[in-house]
Every structure is written in C-alpha cells, then in structure tokens.
C-alpha positions in Angstrom: 1.0 -67.5 -6.7 3.2 -69.1 -9.3 1.7 -71.9 -11.2 -1.4 -70.3 -12.5 -5.0 -70.2 -11.3 -5.0 -73.9 -10.4 -2.7 -73.1 -7.4 -5.5 -71.2 -5.7 -7.6 -74.3 -5.7 -4.8 -76.4 -4.3 -4.3 -73.9 -1.3 -5.6 -74.7 2.1 -8.3 -72.5 3.5 -5.8 -71.1 6.0 -3.4 -70.0 3.2 -6.2 -68.5 1.2 -7.3 -66.5 4.3 -3.7 -65.2 4.8 -3.4 -64.1 1.2 -6.8 -62.3 1.3 -5.8 -60.4 4.5 -2.5 -59.4 2.8 -4.4 -57.9 -0.1 -6.7 -56.0 2.3 -3.8 -54.7 4.3 -2.0 -53.5 1.2 -5.2 -51.6 0.1 -5.5 -50.1 3.5 -1.9 -48.9 3.5 -2.4 -47.4 0.0 -5.4 -45.5 1.3 -4.0 -44.5 4.6 -3.5 -40.8 5.3 -0.9 -39.8 7.8 -2.0 -38.2 11.1 0.2 -35.2 10.4 -1.8 -34.4 7.2 -5.1 -34.9 9.0 -4.0 -32.6 11.8 -3.0 -30.1 9.2 -6.5 -30.1 7.9 -7.8 -29.5 11.4 -5.6 -26.4 11.7 -6.7 -25.1 8.3 -10.3 -25.7 9.3 -9.9 -23.7 12.5 -8.2 -20.8 10.6 -11.0 -20.7 7.9 -13.6 -20.7 10.6 -12.1 -17.6 12.2 -11.8 -15.9 8.8 -15.5 -16.7 8.2 -16.5 -15.1 11.5 -14.5 -11.9 10.5 -16.1 -11.8 7.1 -19.6 -12.2 8.6 -18.8 -9.2 10.9 -17.6 -7.1 7.9 -20.6 -8.0 5.8 -23.0 -7.2 8.7 -21.4 -3.7 9.0 -21.7 -3.1 5.3 -25.3 -4.2 5.2 -26.1 -2.0 8.3 -24.5 0.9 6.5 -26.6 0.3 3.4 -29.7 0.2 5.6 -28.7 3.5 7.1 -28.3 5.1 3.7 -31.8 3.8 2.9 -33.2 5.4 6.1 -31.7 8.7 5.1 -32.8 8.7 1.5 -35.4 5.9 0.6 -36.0 7.2 -2.9 -32.4 7.1 -3.9 -31.1 4.1 -1.9 -34.2 2.0 -2.1 -33.4 -0.1 -5.2 -29.9 -0.8 -3.9 -31.1 -1.6 -0.4 -33.7 -4.1 -1.8 -30.9 -5.8 -3.8 -28.7 -5.9 -0.7 -31.6 -7.4 1.3 -32.2 -10.1 -1.3 -28.4 -10.8 -1.4 -28.2 -11.1 2.4 -31.1 -13.6 2.5 -29.7 -15.8 -0.4 -26.2 -15.8 1.2 -27.6 -16.8 4.5 -29.6 -19.7 3.0 -26.6 -21.1 1.1 -24.3 -20.6 4.1 -26.8 -22.5 6.3 -27.1 -25.3 3.7 -23.3 -25.9 3.8 -23.3 -25.7 7.6 -26.0 -28.4 7.7 -24.0 -30.7 5.4 -20.9 -30.3 7.6 -22.9 -31.3 10.6 -24.3 -34.4 8.8 -20.8 -35.5 7.8 -19.6 -35.2 11.4 -22.6 -37.3 12.6 -21.8 -39.9 9.9 -18.2 -40.1 11.0 -18.5 -39.8 14.8 -22.1 -40.6 15.7 -25.1 -38.7 17.1 -23.4 -36.1 19.3 -20.6 -35.3 16.8 -19.1 -31.8 16.4 -17.5 -31.0 13.0 -15.2 -28.6 14.7 -13.7 -31.4 16.8 -13.9 -34.6 14.8 -12.6 -37.9 16.3 -12.6 -40.1 13.2 -10.6 -37.6 11.0 -9.7 -40.2 8.4 -13.2 -41.6 7.9 -13.4 -42.1 4.1 -17.1 -43.0 3.9 -18.8 -40.1 5.7 -18.6 -37.5 3.0 -19.5 -39.9 0.2 -22.5 -41.2 2.2 -23.8 -37.7 2.8 -23.1 -36.0 -0.6 -22.9 -38.8 -3.2 -25.9 -40.9 -2.1 -27.9 -41.4 -5.4 -31.2 -41.3 -3.6 -30.8 -37.9 -1.8 -28.4 -36.3 -4.4 -27.3 -33.7 -1.9 -24.0 -33.1 -3.7 -25.8 -32.4 -6.9 -28.3 -30.1 -5.1 -25.4 -28.2 -3.5 -23.8 -27.8 -6.9 -27.0 -26.4 -8.3 -27.4 -24.0 -5.4 -23.9 -22.7 -5.8 -24.5 -22.2 -9.6 -27.6 -20.2 -8.9 -25.9 -18.1 -6.3 -22.9 -17.4 -8.5 -25.1 -16.4 -11.4 -27.0 -14.0 -9.1 -24.2 -12.4 -7.2 -22.1 -11.6 -10.3 -25.0 -9.4 -11.5 -24.4 -7.2 -8.5 -20.6 -6.6 -9.2 -19.8 -4.1 -11.9 -16.0 -4.6 -12.0 -15.2 -7.2 -14.6 -12.0 -8.4 -12.8 -13.9 -9.0 -9.6 -16.7 -10.8 -11.4 -14.1 -13.1 -13.0 -12.6 -13.8 -9.5 -16.0 -14.7 -8.1 -16.8 -17.0 -11.0 -13.5 -18.7 -10.4 -14.0 -19.0 -6.6 -17.5 -20.5 -7.0 -16.8 -22.6 -10.1 -18.4 -26.1 -10.1 -17.1 -27.3 -13.4 -16.6 -31.0 -14.0 -13.2 -32.2 -15.1 -10.8 -35.1 -15.3 -9.3 -36.8 -12.3 -6.0 -38.7 -12.5 -6.6 -42.4 -12.7 -10.1 -42.0 -14.2 -11.5 -42.0 -17.7 -13.7 -39.2 -18.8 -15.0 -36.2 -16.9 -16.0 -36.4 -13.2 -18.7 -34.2 -11.6 -17.7 -31.4 -9.2 -19.1 -33.2 -6.1 -17.4 -36.4 -7.0 -14.0 -34.7 -7.5 -14.2 -33.1 -4.1 -15.9 -35.6 -1.8 -15.5 -39.2 -3.3 -13.2 -41.2 -1.0 -12.3 -38.0 0.9 -11.4 -38.1 4.7 -14.1 -36.5 6.8 -11.8 -33.7 8.1 -10.8 -32.8 4.5 -14.4 -32.7 3.3 -15.4 -30.4 6.2 -12.5 -28.2 5.5 -13.4 -27.9 1.8 -17.0 -27.0 2.8 -15.7 -24.3 5.2 -13.5 -22.9 2.4 -16.7 -22.8 0.2 -18.5 -20.8 2.9 -15.5 -18.4 2.9 -15.8 -17.9 -0.8 -19.6 -17.3 -0.5 -19.0 -14.6 2.2 -16.2 -13.0 0.1 -18.5 -12.8 -2.9 -21.2 -11.2 -0.7 -18.7 -8.6 0.6 -17.7 -7.6 -3.0 -21.4 -7.3 -4.0 -22.3 -5.2 -0.9 -19.4 -2.9 -1.5 -20.6 -2.3 -5.1 -24.2 -1.6 -4.0 -23.0 1.0 -1.4 -20.9 2.7 -4.1 -23.9 2.8 -6.5 -26.0 4.6 -3.9 -23.7 7.6 -4.3 -25.5 9.6 -1.7 -23.4 12.7 -2.2 -24.4 13.1 -5.9 -27.7 14.7 -6.7 -29.5 13.3 -9.7 -32.9 13.8 -11.2 -35.2 11.5 -13.0 -38.3 13.7 -13.1 -39.0 17.4 -13.7 -41.9 19.1 -12.0 -43.0 22.7 -11.6 -43.5 24.0 -8.0 -44.9 27.1 -6.5 -43.1 28.1 -3.2 -45.0 30.9 -1.5 -43.6 32.6 1.5 -47.1 32.1 3.0 -50.5 31.0 1.7 -52.1 33.4 4.2 -51.9 37.1 3.5 -53.2 40.0 5.6 -55.4 42.5 3.8 -53.2 45.2 2.5 -50.1 42.9 2.9 -47.8 41.6 0.1 -48.1 38.1 -1.3 -44.7 36.5 -2.4 -44.1 33.2 -4.1 -41.2 31.7 -5.9 -42.1 29.6 -9.0 -39.3 27.2 -9.9 -38.6 24.1 -11.9 -37.2 21.3 -9.7 -33.5 20.5 -10.5 -33.3 23.5 -12.8 -30.1 24.2 -14.7 -28.9 27.6 -13.5 -27.2 28.2 -16.9 -30.6 28.0 -18.7 -33.5 29.3 -16.7 -37.1 28.5 -17.8 -39.6 31.2 -19.0 -42.6 31.6 -16.7 -46.2 32.4 -17.8 -49.0 33.3 -15.3 -52.5 33.7 -16.4 -51.2 34.0 -20.0 -48.7 36.8 -19.1 -44.9 36.2 -19.1 -43.3 36.8 -15.7 -40.6 39.5 -16.0 -38.7 38.7 -12.8 -35.7 36.5 -13.9 -35.5 34.9 -10.5 -39.1 33.6 -10.7 -40.4 35.9 -7.9 -44.1 36.5 -8.3 -45.3 39.4 -6.2 -48.5 41.5 -6.0 -50.5 43.5 -3.4 -53.4 41.4 -2.0 -56.7 43.2 -1.9 -60.0 41.4 -1.4 -60.2 38.8 1.4 -61.0 35.2 0.7 -59.5 32.3 -1.3 -57.9 33.0 -4.7 -56.3 30.8 -7.3 -53.8 31.3 -10.2 -52.2 29.0 -12.7 -49.6 29.0 -15.5 -46.8 27.1 -17.0 -43.0 27.0 -17.4 -41.2 26.6 -20.7 -37.9 24.8 -20.6 -35.6 24.1 -23.6 -34.6 20.4 -23.9 -31.3 19.1 -25.1 -32.7 18.6 -28.7 -33.8 22.3 -28.8 -37.5 21.6 -28.4 -39.6 23.3 -25.7 -41.3 21.4 -22.9 -44.2 22.8 -20.8 -44.7 22.2 -17.1 -48.0 23.4 -15.8 -48.6 24.6 -12.2 -51.5 25.8 -10.1 -51.6 27.4 -6.7 -53.9 29.2 -4.3 -53.7 31.8 -1.6 -55.9 33.2 1.1 -56.4 36.8 2.1 -57.5 37.3 5.7 -58.1 40.1 8.1 -55.2 41.0 10.4 -54.6 38.5 13.2 -51.8 37.2 15.4 -49.2 35.0 13.6 -47.2 32.5 15.7 -44.4 30.6 13.9 -41.3 28.8 15.0 -38.2 30.4 13.5 -36.1 27.3 13.6 -38.4 24.3 13.0 -42.0 23.1 12.5 -42.1 21.4 15.9 -40.7 22.1 19.3 -37.9 19.9 20.8 -37.6 19.1 24.4 -34.3 19.8 26.2 -33.3 22.9 24.1 -34.3 26.5 23.6 -36.7 26.9 20.7 -36.7 30.5 19.2 -40.3 31.6 18.5 -41.4 34.7 16.6 -44.7 36.3 17.7 -46.2 39.4 16.0 -49.5 41.1 15.3 -49.6 43.6 12.5 -50.2 47.1 13.8 -49.5 46.2 17.4 -46.1 47.0 19.0 -44.1 44.2 20.5 -44.3 45.8 24.0 -48.1 45.4 23.9 -48.0 41.6 23.4 -48.0 38.9 26.1 -47.8 35.2 25.6 -48.2 32.0 27.7 -47.4 28.4 27.0 -48.7 25.0 28.3 -46.3 22.0 28.9 -43.2 24.3 29.3 -42.0 27.8 29.8 -42.0 30.8 27.4 -39.8 33.8 28.0 -39.2 37.0 26.1 -35.8 37.7 24.5 -35.8 41.1 22.9 -38.3 40.9 20.0 -38.3 37.1 20.1 -39.4 34.4 22.5 -37.8 31.3 23.8 -39.9 28.2 24.3 -38.6 25.3 26.4 -41.0 22.4 26.4 -41.1 19.9 29.3 -42.7 16.6 28.3 -42.1 14.7 25.1 -45.2 13.3 23.3 -47.6 15.9 24.8 -48.7 19.0 22.8 -47.9 22.5 23.9 -50.2 25.5 23.2 -49.0 29.1 22.9 -51.7 31.7 23.5 -51.1 35.4 22.5 -52.9 38.4 23.9 -52.5 42.1 22.8 -53.2 45.2 24.8 -55.4 47.4 22.5 -56.8 50.7 23.8 -56.1 49.6 27.3 -57.9 46.3 27.0 -56.3 42.8 26.8 -57.6 40.8 23.8 -56.8 37.2 22.8 -55.6 37.5 19.2 -54.5 33.8 18.5 -53.1 30.5 19.6 -51.1 27.6 18.1 -50.6 24.0 19.1 -47.1 22.5 18.7 -46.0 18.9 18.8 -43.2 18.2 21.3 -40.5 15.8 20.0 -37.2 14.4 21.4 -34.1 15.6 19.6 -33.2 13.4 16.7 -30.0 11.3 16.6 -27.0 13.3 15.3 -24.7 12.4 12.4 -21.0 11.6 13.1 -18.4 13.5 11.0 -14.7 14.2 11.0 -13.6 17.9 10.9 -11.0 18.4 8.2 -9.6 21.1 6.0 -9.8 21.3 2.2 -7.0 21.9 -0.3 -7.3 25.7 0.4 -7.1 25.2 4.1 -10.8 26.0 4.7 -12.6 24.1 7.4 -14.8 21.3 6.1 -16.5 18.1 7.3 -16.3 14.5 6.1 -19.4 12.4 6.8 -18.2 9.1 5.3 -18.4 7.0 2.2 -19.1 6.7 -0.6 -17.2 10.1 -0.6 -13.5 9.8 -0.1 -10.9 11.5 2.1 -7.2 12.0 1.6 -4.8 10.3 4.0 -3.2 13.6 4.8 -6.5 15.1 5.9 -7.3 12.0 8.0 -4.0 12.1 9.7 -4.4 15.8 10.5 -7.9 15.3 12.1 -8.1 15.2 15.9 -11.1 13.0 16.3 -14.8 12.5 15.8 -17.6 15.0 16.2 -21.4 14.8 15.9 -24.3 17.1 15.3 -27.8 17.5 14.0 -27.4 19.8 11.0 -30.3 19.2 8.5 -31.0 22.7 7.5 -33.7 23.1 10.2 -31.8 22.2 13.4 -28.3 23.0 14.2 -27.5 21.2 17.5 -24.0 20.1 18.5 -23.5 16.8 20.4 -20.5 15.7 22.5 -18.9 12.4 21.3 -18.3 10.2 24.3 -16.5 7.2 22.7 -16.3 5.2 19.4 -14.4 2.3 17.9 -12.6 1.9 14.5 -12.7 -1.4 12.7 -9.9 -2.2 10.2 -9.4 -5.3 8.1 -6.1 -6.9 7.4 -5.1 -8.7 4.1 -6.7 -11.9 5.4 -10.0 -10.2 6.1 -9.5 -10.3 9.9 -11.3 -7.5 11.8 -9.0 -5.3 13.9 -11.0 -3.1 16.3 -9.4 -0.1 18.1 -11.0 2.0 20.9 -10.9 5.9 20.8 -9.6 8.2 23.5 -13.0 9.8 24.2 -13.8 11.9 21.2 -10.2 11.9 20.0 -8.4 9.3 17.9 -6.2 7.1 20.1 -2.5 6.5 19.4 -3.3 3.0 18.2 -5.9 4.3 15.8 -3.5 6.9 14.4 -1.0 4.1 13.9 -3.5 2.1 11.9 -4.2 5.3 9.8 -0.5 5.4 8.9 -0.6 1.8 7.6 -3.6 2.5 5.3 -3.0 2.6 1.5 -4.8 4.5 -1.2 -8.3 3.1 -1.8 -8.5 1.2 1.4 -11.4 1.7 3.9 -12.4 1.2 7.5 -15.5 1.6 9.6 -16.2 3.8 12.7 -18.8 2.1 14.9 -20.2 2.0 18.4 -20.4 5.8 18.4 -21.9 7.2 21.6 -22.8 10.9 21.8 -24.4 13.1 24.4 -26.8 15.9 23.4 -27.8 19.1 25.1 -30.8 17.3 26.5 -28.4 15.2 28.6 -29.3 11.9 26.8 -26.4 9.7 25.7 -27.3 7.7 22.6 -25.7 5.3 20.1 -25.6 6.6 16.6 -25.1 5.1 13.2 -21.8 3.7 12.0 -19.6 5.5 9.4 -17.6 4.2 6.5 -14.2 6.0 5.8 -12.8 5.5 2.3 -9.4 6.9 1.3 -8.7 8.5 -2.1 
C-alpha cells in the first residue's frame, strides 16, 4: 500500500475487502497446524491412555496388598493403610477432575455428543482456552491449585529424596516466560492458550499419567514402611500366662510371668507377694490346696538403657476346684468343619478305658488315648458329653460346647532353600528373595499355618503380573501349581530390586472347597 495511509481512503470497497481477506488468510496460514502433527498427537494420546490403564491396574494391586497387610496386622499396618486410603481418594478426585475437563474440551470442539478419544475438530484453537482460561470460571487456575495441593501431599509420603524431586518436577505448575511474550505467563496459559484441542487433551492425559505415577511411588513407600516381617515394640507390659486358671485340688498350678518383648540378654527380676522369684525362666509353681478363688500380685523390675530400674506391676487369679472332667481341643479353640480335630478328654483318677464320649452335630471317634471330632454343619454349635464308669455305674462328668467354623483362607508362599540349603518359605514383600532362589523354585504352595492350625491346600492356578519399563502390565498364567515356561522366562529377565505380583490364586482345601486367596508381592534382592 505505497503512498501512505491516504491510499486506503482512495481504495474502492472491493479492493479494501480483498486486502482484508489477504491479511486474514496470512494469519490463518501462520496458525495452521499440519494434519500429520495433529494425527501424531492422536497417537500419543492413545498410547498415554493405555499406559494410564496399566498404571491404574498396578496401583490397585498395590492398594489391595496394603489392605491385606492391614487385615493381617491392623495395629502395625493401620497408620500406613489409613494414609494409603487417603492417598487413593485424593488421587481419584484429581484424576476425575482432569477427566471432566477433557470431556468439556471435546464438547466445546465437536458438540454435545463429542468423545475426546475420537475428536473430529483436532485443530480447534478455541476449545481449550474457552474451558480453562475463562476468567469467570477460572477452571485452569483451580486445576493448578488442585495439582499444587496434591503434589505437596503426595511428596510427604515418599521417603526417597530423588523420587520426591522427580515427583515435584513431574507435577510442577511454575509460571515462566514464553517466546514472543513479555514477563511471566501462568502455567495454564502456557499449556492451553491458543492450543489445538487434540494437543490440550493429550497434555491433560499426560498429567493424569504423572498423577498415577506419583501415587504408585507413594504406595510402594507405604508398603515398605509396614515392614510386616520386623517385630517392633512401642509399649512394655507385664503378663501372667498360666497353664490353666482352673486347678484340681491336690494338683499343681503353673504360670509363666513375662515382660512382653523382653530382651533375652537381660531378663527382668520378678517379685511375687514381696518375695523374689528364684526361677530364672519366670516359672511360678506351687501346690494348690484349698478350693475356691485365689489372687496373687507382684511386679517385674527391668533395667532401662540409662541404667535406671522400671517397675511393671501385675495381678492374676486362679481357681481351685474339685476333680471333674476336662475337655479341651489340642489343636485349636474351635472346631473346623471338613477336617479331623484332635480332642483330649481326661478325668483325674479315671482310666481312659473307663471313659465314653458323644458329640452332637458331627462324629466323635477314639484314637488311642485321644479323640477325633469331625463336625458336620458350619455355624451350629457342637456339644461333647463325657461319661465315666465308676464302681460299675456310668456317671456324666462334664460337657463342653464348641463353635463350628469353616476353615480360614490359606496364605500363598514359595518353597525355597536358604544359603545353607535348608528348606524355607517365602511369603512375599516387603521381605526380599534372591533371583537364584526364585529360579530354583518349582511353583506356588498354600497353607494355613498360624501356630494353631497346620492345614495344607492344593494350589489350582495363579497368575503373575510383570511391568515393563513403560509401566505396561504383562500377565502370565501358571501351569497349575507350577511356574509355566513363560513365567520362568520373565524371571530370567528380572533385575535386582525389581518386583512383580502373584494374583488370581485359587487353592483347594481338605474340605473340598476351592477359594480365591490374597495376592502376593515378590521383591528381588
């Protein structure tokens, strides 16, 4: 337009329209994004979405494992489970907020029935700005604040400084300069101002990926903190552990008096009724005489780390009764359906051959000097009645009611050998296993072995879940109770410090019931 501004006034309306259209066209060409780039964003979006699904699966497995630790030991795992539960809830809320924004951007670009996974107007430059940079709704600012709050919270759950720094970097919302602008630009403006719809959705999906990754690191740290294999104490108490609170007249009363979590290298001194107990093992014994209820008390003296003495008082009672039948389970406090329950029945002064016993809700058979009870129905009580033949007459000398329970679920474990070649079992993380021991193991076993019951189960099937460098879950199915060839191949690829999960474990008990049992985390040295 040579000749200065007056030339514009001299142009015809048609010429001015042509010049204006040229300017608009030039601006559109400058802003145009190639279809190849837009399609590239679509491919990245699809890949990130699959990765997010895999991370969600991994996080669910970790959270379920943390919940299982809580069920086994609420006192120890309780604080970490509560933190994991709050983390899971906050992650879900932030993830859902981002998901809602992605959907709104799609609606703004394509209309009411839009799907952000299949956008039509990929190059729409106004949708993201309209949703996130609207000064009235301030959704971009609110998203930034939500990310800042989540980042500040999740980093408190990660002990490793390097991992905390990585999370801070991933979820950073710092403002900064943008080429072609003066001064600092807010985080939401840098990411979403004049951004094609597909690029904005992809960035939000990447943000969801970062949130899930941060949750995964925090959950791993919480599981490690539980440290279920390490016994710690935070309270010292004195306990009296009698063999029985009921004593036959003329029989012996026995009770062990101990300090909980005692140090075996420094035993406490025990005083009962003002007299020091001479037995170094804390065994208090005397011959019971008069029938009735009796009490005794005392205290334990233990030397603290600073050399001072600390007292822990105790009190207990016992009852002396006339001779009568005693019926007690030798293996457990209840009877379990589907298995043989050993029962001991005796009457002082009466030979075993003179005793008879019957049982309701099941069968009771003699096996030498012991009895075998096999209950029938779960949930109904069983009563054992005992009679003794004295001077040619049968006399009822006692009875006891038992609760009938179903066998508890077993715990999965891997049979291995220690450094000396002795058989051992590995029950999962946070304890670790060597790669050599894992490769030598044949498969998975299961049993109930809690110090009361010792019942073996047959593993029917299970799956292993591995994660590659991209966080993708790789499931493999077992060969019955044995590790399959594909699972063994995955073991060979594992590196020191890596982990995988064993899930979908199905085991059959002696009661004939096949049940699904808890997953198991395997961590290499």
